[in-house]
N, CA, C and O atoms as a printed pandas DataFrame, in Angstrom:
     atom_number atom_name residue_name chain_id  residue_number  x_coord  y_coord  z_coord
0              1         N          MET        A               1  -32.432 -107.425  -61.823
1              2        CA          MET        A               1  -31.115 -107.750  -61.295
2              3         C          MET        A               1  -30.056 -107.235  -62.269
3              4         O          MET        A               1  -30.224 -107.309  -63.486
4              5         N          ILE        A               2  -28.971 -106.716  -61.714
5              6        CA          ILE        A               2  -27.892 -106.163  -62.532
6              7         C          ILE        A               2  -27.100 -107.304  -63.164
7              8         O          ILE        A               2  -26.819 -108.318  -62.525
8              9         N          GLU        A               3  -26.745 -107.111  -64.446
9             10        CA          GLU        A               3  -25.959 -108.115  -65.174
10            11         C          GLU        A               3  -24.600 -108.320  -64.497
11            12         O          GLU        A               3  -24.023 -107.379  -63.952
12            13         N          LEU        A               4  -24.101 -109.546  -64.538
13            14        CA          LEU        A               4  -22.827 -109.896  -63.924
14            15         C          LEU        A               4  -21.685 -109.040  -64.476
15            16         O          LEU        A               4  -20.833 -108.588  -63.712
16            17         N          LYS        A               5  -21.656 -108.815  -65.777
17            18        CA          LYS        A               5  -20.585 -108.023  -66.393
18            19         C          LYS        A               5  -20.573 -106.603  -65.827
19            20         O          LYS        A               5  -19.507 -106.046  -65.563
20            21         N          LYS        A               6  -21.750 -106.022  -65.643
21            22        CA          LYS        A               6  -21.829 -104.678  -65.069
22            23         C          LYS        A               6  -21.329 -104.678  -63.625
23            24         O          LYS        A               6  -20.647 -103.746  -63.199
24            25         N          LEU        A               7  -21.668 -105.719  -62.882
25            26        CA          LEU        A               7  -21.201 -105.830  -61.496
26            27         C          LEU        A               7  -19.680 -105.973  -61.436
27            28         O          LEU        A               7  -19.031 -105.390  -60.568
28            29         N          GLU        A               8  -19.120 -106.747  -62.355
29            30        CA          GLU        A               8  -17.666 -106.914  -62.405
30            31         C          GLU        A               8  -16.983 -105.588  -62.716
31            32         O          GLU        A               8  -15.984 -105.239  -62.088
32            33         N          ASN        A               9  -17.525 -104.842  -63.693
33            34        CA          ASN        A               9  -16.961 -103.534  -64.040
34            35         C          ASN        A               9  -17.059 -102.571  -62.859
35            36         O          ASN        A               9  -16.109 -101.848  -62.560
36            37         N          ALA        A              10  -18.209 -102.567  -62.193
37            38        CA          ALA        A              10  -18.399 -101.695  -61.030
38            39         C          ALA        A              10  -17.416 -102.054  -59.924
39            40         O          ALA        A              10  -16.867 -101.171  -59.265
40            41         N          SER        A              11  -17.196 -103.339  -59.723
41            42        CA          SER        A              11  -16.262 -103.800  -58.703
42            43         C          SER        A              11  -14.848 -103.293  -58.985
43            44         O          SER        A              11  -14.157 -102.841  -58.072
44            45         N          GLU        A              12  -14.424 -103.366  -60.230
45            46        CA          GLU        A              12  -13.088 -102.889  -60.610
46            47         C          GLU        A              12  -12.959 -101.383  -60.382
47            48         O          GLU        A              12  -11.933 -100.915  -59.888
48            49         N          MET        A              13  -13.989 -100.630  -60.737
49            50        CA          MET        A              13  -13.954  -99.181  -60.531
50            51         C          MET        A              13  -13.911  -98.845  -59.041
51            52         O          MET        A              13  -13.158  -97.967  -58.621
52            53         N          LEU        A              14  -14.717  -99.542  -58.251
53            54        CA          LEU        A              14  -14.740  -99.277  -56.809
54            55         C          LEU        A              14  -13.416  -99.646  -56.150
55            56         O          LEU        A              14  -12.963  -98.956  -55.237
56            57         N          LYS        A              15  -12.793 -100.730  -56.609
57            58        CA          LYS        A              15  -11.472 -101.106  -56.085
58            59         C          LYS        A              15  -10.456 -100.009  -56.389
59            60         O          LYS        A              15   -9.613  -99.680  -55.554
60            61         N          ALA        A              16  -10.546  -99.447  -57.597
61            62        CA          ALA        A              16   -9.614  -98.382  -57.985
62            63         C          ALA        A              16   -9.803  -97.140  -57.123
63            64         O          ALA        A              16   -8.829  -96.478  -56.767
64            65         N          ILE        A              17  -11.032  -96.826  -56.789
65            66        CA          ILE        A              17  -11.328  -95.633  -55.990
66            67         C          ILE        A              17  -10.984  -95.846  -54.517
67            68         O          ILE        A              17  -10.753  -94.876  -53.795
68            69         N          ALA        A              18  -10.946  -97.085  -54.063
69            70        CA          ALA        A              18  -10.843  -97.415  -52.636
70            71         C          ALA        A              18   -9.466  -97.135  -52.030
71            72         O          ALA        A              18   -8.800  -98.047  -51.540
72            73         N          HIS        A              19   -9.054  -95.894  -52.066
73            74        CA          HIS        A              19   -7.819  -95.431  -51.436
74            75         C          HIS        A              19   -8.063  -93.971  -51.062
75            76         O          HIS        A              19   -8.654  -93.236  -51.853
76            77         N          PRO        A              20   -7.630  -93.530  -49.889
77            78        CA          PRO        A              20   -7.928  -92.154  -49.473
78            79         C          PRO        A              20   -7.533  -91.078  -50.487
79            80         O          PRO        A              20   -8.294  -90.138  -50.712
80            81         N          MET        A              21   -6.366  -91.203  -51.096
81            82        CA          MET        A              21   -5.936  -90.191  -52.071
82            83         C          MET        A              21   -6.782  -90.245  -53.339
83            84         O          MET        A              21   -7.095  -89.211  -53.929
84            85         N          ARG        A              22   -7.149  -91.451  -53.752
85            86        CA          ARG        A              22   -7.959  -91.566  -54.968
86            87         C          ARG        A              22   -9.387  -91.083  -54.716
87            88         O          ARG        A              22  -10.015  -90.513  -55.608
88            89         N          ILE        A              23   -9.904  -91.308  -53.501
89            90        CA          ILE        A              23  -11.212  -90.746  -53.151
90            91         C          ILE        A              23  -11.117  -89.225  -53.204
91            92         O          ILE        A              23  -12.025  -88.563  -53.708
92            93         N          ALA        A              24  -10.025  -88.669  -52.688
93            94        CA          ALA        A              24   -9.832  -87.216  -52.708
94            95         C          ALA        A              24   -9.761  -86.687  -54.137
95            96         O          ALA        A              24  -10.304  -85.621  -54.429
96            97         N          ILE        A              25   -9.101  -87.416  -55.022
97            98        CA          ILE        A              25   -9.009  -87.002  -56.427
98            99         C          ILE        A              25  -10.392  -87.006  -57.066
99           100         O          ILE        A              25  -10.762  -86.047  -57.743
100          101         N          VAL        A              26  -11.151  -88.062  -56.860
101          102        CA          VAL        A              26  -12.514  -88.127  -57.408
102          103         C          VAL        A              26  -13.342  -86.977  -56.847
103          104         O          VAL        A              26  -14.121  -86.359  -57.573
104          105         N          ASP        A              27  -13.178  -86.692  -55.565
105          106        CA          ASP        A              27  -13.892  -85.570  -54.944
106          107         C          ASP        A              27  -13.525  -84.252  -55.620
107          108         O          ASP        A              27  -14.403  -83.440  -55.913
108          109         N          MET        A              28  -12.238  -84.034  -55.870
109          110        CA          MET        A              28  -11.793  -82.797  -56.516
110          111         C          MET        A              28  -12.386  -82.633  -57.906
111          112         O          MET        A              28  -12.671  -81.517  -58.340
112          113         N          LEU        A              29  -12.569  -83.741  -58.598
113          114        CA          LEU        A              29  -13.065  -83.699  -59.977
114          115         C          LEU        A              29  -14.583  -83.831  -60.060
115          116         O          LEU        A              29  -15.149  -83.795  -61.153
116          117         N          SER        A              30  -15.240  -83.981  -58.921
117          118        CA          SER        A              30  -16.666  -84.318  -58.928
118          119         C          SER        A              30  -17.586  -83.202  -59.393
119          120         O          SER        A              30  -18.752  -83.458  -59.694
120          121         N          ASP        A              31  -17.098  -81.982  -59.458
121          122        CA          ASP        A              31  -17.964  -80.902  -59.928
122          123         C          ASP        A              31  -17.719  -80.554  -61.393
123          124         O          ASP        A              31  -18.046  -79.455  -61.841
124          125         N          GLY        A              32  -17.141  -81.499  -62.135
125          126        CA          GLY        A              32  -16.937  -81.312  -63.567
126          127         C          GLY        A              32  -15.655  -80.596  -63.935
127          128         O          GLY        A              32  -15.454  -80.249  -65.099
128          129         N          LYS        A              33  -14.781  -80.369  -62.962
129          130        CA          LYS        A              33  -13.520  -79.682  -63.232
130          131         C          LYS        A              33  -12.595  -80.541  -64.083
131          132         O          LYS        A              33  -12.663  -81.770  -64.072
132          133         N          LYS        A              34  -11.721  -79.846  -64.828
133          134        CA          LYS        A              34  -10.593  -80.480  -65.502
134          135         C          LYS        A              34   -9.366  -79.996  -64.751
135          136         O          LYS        A              34   -9.106  -78.794  -64.687
136          137         N          LEU        A              35   -8.613  -80.923  -64.186
137          138        CA          LEU        A              35   -7.428  -80.544  -63.420
138          139         C          LEU        A              35   -6.192  -81.263  -63.941
139          140         O          LEU        A              35   -6.260  -82.409  -64.385
140          141         N          SER        A              36   -5.070  -80.569  -63.876
141          142        CA          SER        A              36   -3.795  -81.158  -64.285
142          143         C          SER        A              36   -3.173  -81.907  -63.110
143          144         O          SER        A              36   -3.605  -81.766  -61.966
144          145         N          VAL        A              37   -2.163  -82.696  -63.410
145          146        CA          VAL        A              37   -1.423  -83.411  -62.368
146          147         C          VAL        A              37   -0.864  -82.406  -61.363
147          148         O          VAL        A              37   -0.921  -82.631  -60.154
148          149         N          THR        A              38   -0.329  -81.307  -61.866
149          150        CA          THR        A              38    0.244  -80.279  -61.000
150          151         C          THR        A              38   -0.799  -79.716  -60.043
151          152         O          THR        A              38   -0.537  -79.588  -58.847
152          153         N          GLU        A              39   -1.969  -79.382  -60.555
153          154        CA          GLU        A              39   -3.031  -78.837  -59.702
154          155         C          GLU        A              39   -3.451  -79.845  -58.634
155          156         O          GLU        A              39   -3.713  -79.481  -57.488
156          157         N          ILE        A              40   -3.509  -81.102  -59.024
157          158        CA          ILE        A              40   -3.926  -82.146  -58.085
158          159         C          ILE        A              40   -2.868  -82.371  -57.012
159          160         O          ILE        A              40   -3.191  -82.417  -55.825
160          161         N          HIS        A              41   -1.609  -82.511  -57.415
161          162        CA          HIS        A              41   -0.573  -82.791  -56.404
162          163         C          HIS        A              41   -0.383  -81.603  -55.472
163          164         O          HIS        A              41   -0.107  -81.796  -54.288
164          165         N          GLU        A              42   -0.523  -80.379  -55.976
165          166        CA          GLU        A              42   -0.399  -79.210  -55.099
166          167         C          GLU        A              42   -1.566  -79.126  -54.117
167          168         O          GLU        A              42   -1.365  -78.828  -52.939
168          169         N          ALA        A              43   -2.777  -79.385  -54.591
169          170        CA          ALA        A              43   -3.960  -79.309  -53.722
170          171         C          ALA        A              43   -3.925  -80.376  -52.630
171          172         O          ALA        A              43   -4.325  -80.122  -51.494
172          173         N          LEU        A              44   -3.447  -81.570  -52.977
173          174        CA          LEU        A              44   -3.415  -82.675  -52.014
174          175         C          LEU        A              44   -2.125  -82.718  -51.195
175          176         O          LEU        A              44   -1.992  -83.512  -50.263
176          177         N          LYS        A              45   -1.168  -81.843  -51.562
177          178        CA          LYS        A              45    0.126  -81.786  -50.867
178          179         C          LYS        A              45    0.836  -83.141  -50.881
179          180         O          LYS        A              45    1.315  -83.631  -49.859
180          181         N          ILE        A              46    0.885  -83.726  -52.082
181          182        CA          ILE        A              46    1.608  -84.979  -52.292
182          183         C          ILE        A              46    2.602  -84.773  -53.433
183          184         O          ILE        A              46    2.483  -83.821  -54.205
184          185         N          GLU        A              47    3.563  -85.655  -53.532
185          186        CA          GLU        A              47    4.539  -85.577  -54.619
186          187         C          GLU        A              47    3.844  -85.771  -55.964
187          188         O          GLU        A              47    2.839  -86.475  -56.060
188          189         N          GLN        A              48    4.390  -85.142  -56.994
189          190        CA          GLN        A              48    3.798  -85.258  -58.322
190          191         C          GLN        A              48    3.802  -86.707  -58.808
191          192         O          GLN        A              48    2.849  -87.146  -59.451
192          193         N          ALA        A              49    4.857  -87.443  -58.509
193          194        CA          ALA        A              49    4.923  -88.850  -58.923
194          195         C          ALA        A              49    3.821  -89.672  -58.260
195          196         O          ALA        A              49    3.262  -90.574  -58.882
196          197         N          VAL        A              50    3.510  -89.366  -57.009
197          198        CA          VAL        A              50    2.444  -90.075  -56.292
198          199         C          VAL        A              50    1.092  -89.749  -56.923
199          200         O          VAL        A              50    0.265  -90.637  -57.131
200          201         N          ALA        A              51    0.877  -88.471  -57.223
201          202        CA          ALA        A              51   -0.374  -88.070  -57.883
202          203         C          ALA        A              51   -0.501  -88.764  -59.236
203          204         O          ALA        A              51   -1.571  -89.271  -59.574
204          205         N          SER        A              52    0.571  -88.790  -60.004
205          206        CA          SER        A              52    0.554  -89.447  -61.318
206          207         C          SER        A              52    0.225  -90.928  -61.190
207          208         O          SER        A              52   -0.519  -91.476  -62.003
208          209         N          HIS        A              53    0.775  -91.569  -60.176
209          210        CA          HIS        A              53    0.504  -92.991  -59.938
210          211         C          HIS        A              53   -0.989  -93.221  -59.685
211          212         O          HIS        A              53   -1.595  -94.103  -60.292
212          213         N          HIS        A              54   -1.573  -92.432  -58.794
213          214        CA          HIS        A              54   -2.997  -92.580  -58.483
214          215         C          HIS        A              54   -3.867  -92.259  -59.699
215          216         O          HIS        A              54   -4.856  -92.945  -59.954
216          217         N          LEU        A              55   -3.504  -91.226  -60.440
217          218        CA          LEU        A              55   -4.265  -90.859  -61.638
218          219         C          LEU        A              55   -4.207  -91.971  -62.681
219          220         O          LEU        A              55   -5.201  -92.253  -63.351
220          221         N          SER        A              56   -3.057  -92.592  -62.814
221          222        CA          SER        A              56   -2.899  -93.695  -63.762
222          223         C          SER        A              56   -3.814  -94.863  -63.406
223          224         O          SER        A              56   -4.452  -95.444  -64.284
224          225         N          ILE        A              57   -3.877  -95.204  -62.138
225          226        CA          ILE        A              57   -4.764  -96.292  -61.693
226          227         C          ILE        A              57   -6.211  -95.953  -62.017
227          228         O          ILE        A              57   -6.941  -96.781  -62.563
228          229         N          LEU        A              58   -6.623  -94.740  -61.682
229          230        CA          LEU        A              58   -8.011  -94.329  -61.929
230          231         C          LEU        A              58   -8.331  -94.298  -63.424
231          232         O          LEU        A              58   -9.430  -94.668  -63.836
232          233         N          LYS        A              59   -7.375  -93.858  -64.224
233          234        CA          LYS        A              59   -7.581  -93.808  -65.679
234          235         C          LYS        A              59   -7.661  -95.216  -66.257
235          236         O          LYS        A              59   -8.533  -95.500  -67.078
236          237         N          ASN        A              60   -6.766  -96.093  -65.840
237          238        CA          ASN        A              60   -6.729  -97.452  -66.381
238          239         C          ASN        A              60   -7.956  -98.277  -66.010
239          240         O          ASN        A              60   -8.312  -99.211  -66.728
240          241         N          LYS        A              61   -8.600  -97.945  -64.904
241          242        CA          LYS        A              61   -9.804  -98.672  -64.476
242          243         C          LYS        A              61  -11.088  -98.000  -64.954
243          244         O          LYS        A              61  -12.184  -98.410  -64.571
244          245         N          GLY        A              62  -10.958  -96.971  -65.789
245          246        CA          GLY        A              62  -12.136  -96.352  -66.390
246          247         C          GLY        A              62  -12.843  -95.323  -65.534
247          248         O          GLY        A              62  -13.975  -94.940  -65.830
248          249         N          VAL        A              63  -12.183  -94.869  -64.466
249          250        CA          VAL        A              63  -12.794  -93.863  -63.593
250          251         C          VAL        A              63  -12.583  -92.465  -64.171
251          252         O          VAL        A              63  -13.482  -91.625  -64.119
252          253         N          LEU        A              64  -11.394  -92.220  -64.719
253          254        CA          LEU        A              64  -11.052  -90.910  -65.265
254          255         C          LEU        A              64  -10.791  -90.977  -66.757
255          256         O          LEU        A              64  -10.424  -92.019  -67.299
256          257         N          SER        A              65  -10.988  -89.849  -67.401
257          258        CA          SER        A              65  -10.517  -89.678  -68.772
258          259         C          SER        A              65   -9.524  -88.521  -68.732
259          260         O          SER        A              65   -9.499  -87.743  -67.778
260          261         N          HIS        A              66   -8.716  -88.417  -69.766
261          262        CA          HIS        A              66   -7.729  -87.338  -69.785
262          263         C          HIS        A              66   -7.628  -86.739  -71.174
263          264         O          HIS        A              66   -7.986  -87.353  -72.179
264          265         N          GLU        A              67   -7.127  -85.518  -71.188
265          266        CA          GLU        A              67   -6.955  -84.786  -72.439
266          267         C          GLU        A              67   -5.636  -84.037  -72.349
267          268         O          GLU        A              67   -5.389  -83.302  -71.392
268          269         N          ARG        A              68   -4.791  -84.231  -73.354
269          270        CA          ARG        A              68   -3.505  -83.540  -73.367
270          271         C          ARG        A              68   -3.691  -82.180  -74.042
271          272         O          ARG        A              68   -4.248  -82.076  -75.134
272          273         N          MET        A              69   -3.205  -81.141  -73.355
273          274        CA          MET        A              69   -3.239  -79.777  -73.883
274          275         C          MET        A              69   -1.845  -79.191  -73.697
275          276         O          MET        A              69   -1.462  -78.798  -72.595
276          277         N          GLY        A              70   -1.095  -79.141  -74.795
277          278        CA          GLY        A              70    0.288  -78.687  -74.700
278          279         C          GLY        A              70    1.100  -79.672  -73.887
279          280         O          GLY        A              70    1.088  -80.872  -74.159
280          281         N          LYS        A              71    1.805  -79.164  -72.889
281          282        CA          LYS        A              71    2.634  -80.020  -72.034
282          283         C          LYS        A              71    1.840  -80.671  -70.910
283          284         O          LYS        A              71    2.326  -81.596  -70.260
284          285         N          ASN        A              72    0.629  -80.194  -70.680
285          286        CA          ASN        A              72   -0.159  -80.691  -69.551
286          287         C          ASN        A              72   -1.215  -81.698  -69.972
287          288         O          ASN        A              72   -1.713  -81.683  -71.098
288          289         N          CYS        A              73   -1.532  -82.561  -69.042
289          290        CA          CYS        A              73   -2.599  -83.543  -69.217
290          291         C          CYS        A              73   -3.667  -83.205  -68.186
291          292         O          CYS        A              73   -3.375  -83.101  -66.995
292          293         N          TYR        A              74   -4.903  -83.034  -68.642
293          294        CA          TYR        A              74   -6.000  -82.667  -67.754
294          295         C          TYR        A              74   -6.934  -83.857  -67.573
295          296         O          TYR        A              74   -7.292  -84.543  -68.530
296          297         N          TYR        A              75   -7.313  -84.078  -66.335
297          298        CA          TYR        A              75   -8.145  -85.222  -65.976
298          299         C          TYR        A              75   -9.553  -84.774  -65.613
299          300         O          TYR        A              75   -9.753  -83.713  -65.023
300          301         N          THR        A              76  -10.530  -85.609  -65.979
301          302        CA          THR        A              76  -11.931  -85.401  -65.616
302          303         C          THR        A              76  -12.527  -86.757  -65.252
303          304         O          THR        A              76  -11.977  -87.804  -65.592
304          305         N          LEU        A              77  -13.661  -86.718  -64.554
305          306        CA          LEU        A              77  -14.379  -87.963  -64.287
306          307         C          LEU        A              77  -14.968  -88.474  -65.591
307          308         O          LEU        A              77  -15.618  -87.725  -66.320
308          309         N          LYS        A              78  -14.743  -89.732  -65.880
309          310        CA          LYS        A              78  -15.296  -90.334  -67.088
310          311         C          LYS        A              78  -16.812  -90.478  -66.968
311          312         O          LYS        A              78  -17.536  -90.347  -67.954
312          313         N          HIS        A              79  -17.276  -90.746  -65.768
313          314        CA          HIS        A              79  -18.703  -90.905  -65.489
314          315         C          HIS        A              79  -19.064  -89.915  -64.384
315          316         O          HIS        A              79  -18.831  -90.201  -63.210
316          317         N          PRO        A              80  -19.627  -88.762  -64.733
317          318        CA          PRO        A              80  -19.928  -87.738  -63.722
318          319         C          PRO        A              80  -20.768  -88.240  -62.546
319          320         O          PRO        A              80  -20.705  -87.667  -61.458
320          321         N          ARG        A              81  -21.539  -89.283  -62.746
321          322        CA          ARG        A              81  -22.354  -89.807  -61.639
322          323         C          ARG        A              81  -21.516  -90.424  -60.528
323          324         O          ARG        A              81  -22.024  -90.672  -59.435
324          325         N          LEU        A              82  -20.240  -90.673  -60.796
325          326        CA          LEU        A              82  -19.360  -91.175  -59.734
326          327         C          LEU        A              82  -19.268  -90.177  -58.583
327          328         O          LEU        A              82  -18.936  -90.550  -57.458
328          329         N          SER        A              83  -19.561  -88.922  -58.863
329          330        CA          SER        A              83  -19.537  -87.922  -57.789
330          331         C          SER        A              83  -20.561  -88.254  -56.709
331          332         O          SER        A              83  -20.417  -87.823  -55.566
332          333         N          GLN        A              84  -21.588  -89.012  -57.060
333          334        CA          GLN        A              84  -22.592  -89.416  -56.074
334          335         C          GLN        A              84  -21.998  -90.354  -55.025
335          336         O          GLN        A              84  -22.478  -90.405  -53.893
336          337         N          ILE        A              85  -20.961  -91.091  -55.396
337          338        CA          ILE        A              85  -20.272  -91.951  -54.430
338          339         C          ILE        A              85  -19.639  -91.087  -53.341
339          340         O          ILE        A              85  -19.675  -91.437  -52.161
340          341         N          ILE        A              86  -19.063  -89.964  -53.742
341          342        CA          ILE        A              86  -18.431  -89.055  -52.786
342          343         C          ILE        A              86  -19.481  -88.478  -51.844
343          344         O          ILE        A              86  -19.253  -88.381  -50.638
344          345         N          ILE        A              87  -20.619  -88.101  -52.387
345          346        CA          ILE        A              87  -21.715  -87.574  -51.563
346          347         C          ILE        A              87  -22.159  -88.634  -50.559
347          348         O          ILE        A              87  -22.377  -88.330  -49.386
348          349         N          CYS        A              88  -22.291  -89.869  -51.015
349          350        CA          CYS        A              88  -22.702  -90.973  -50.148
350          351         C          CYS        A              88  -21.674  -91.211  -49.041
351          352         O          CYS        A              88  -22.041  -91.395  -47.880
352          353         N          ILE        A              89  -20.395  -91.208  -49.396
353          354        CA          ILE        A              89  -19.334  -91.396  -48.398
354          355         C          ILE        A              89  -19.421  -90.302  -47.341
355          356         O          ILE        A              89  -19.354  -90.580  -46.144
356          357         N          ASP        A              90  -19.569  -89.067  -47.784
357          358        CA          ASP        A              90  -19.642  -87.944  -46.853
358          359         C          ASP        A              90  -20.841  -88.075  -45.918
359          360         O          ASP        A              90  -20.713  -87.886  -44.708
360          361         N          LYS        A              91  -21.998  -88.398  -46.473
361          362        CA          LYS        A              91  -23.207  -88.542  -45.656
362          363         C          LYS        A              91  -23.078  -89.704  -44.674
363          364         O          LYS        A              91  -23.460  -89.584  -43.510
364          365         N          CYS        A              92  -22.544  -90.815  -45.141
365          366        CA          CYS        A              92  -22.379  -91.981  -44.260
366          367         C          CYS        A              92  -21.411  -91.678  -43.123
367          368         O          CYS        A              92  -21.650  -92.084  -41.986
368          369         N          GLN        A              93  -20.323  -90.970  -43.413
369          370        CA          GLN        A              93  -19.348  -90.628  -42.376
370          371         C          GLN        A              93  -19.934  -89.654  -41.361
371          372         O          GLN        A              93  -19.569  -89.690  -40.187
372          373         N          ASN        A              94  -20.835  -88.789  -41.801
373          374        CA          ASN        A              94  -21.480  -87.846  -40.883
374          375         C          ASN        A              94  -22.430  -88.551  -39.929
375          376         O          ASN        A              94  -22.706  -88.053  -38.838
376          377         N          GLU        A              95  -22.929  -89.710  -40.340
377          378        CA          GLU        A              95  -23.883  -90.453  -39.519
378          379         C          GLU        A              95  -23.205  -91.389  -38.520
379          380         O          GLU        A              95  -23.858  -91.924  -37.624
380          381         N          ILE        A              96  -21.908  -91.584  -38.675
381          382        CA          ILE        A              96  -21.185  -92.509  -37.782
382          383         C          ILE        A              96  -20.870  -91.820  -36.467
383          384         O          ILE        A              96  -20.267  -92.426  -35.582
């Protein structure tokens, strides 16, 4: 049985991901890419402030890590296995 603390942490991460734009961000980063806020907001066709807001939530809940390079901040998945959640979502939606 999984420890309660691990379940609580997983719950917080899943809550953070549980938004269409944040799922899309995790999907974009799921192949190990490092992307900037600009690249993300342009790809998703959302305002930069909206992208920054979603990235902040994901970073604060431990889903993403970031690295500052010059003026830009690049985001990556903190736990690459989170990409499996995206695969599962896609497969489940195909079966509906």
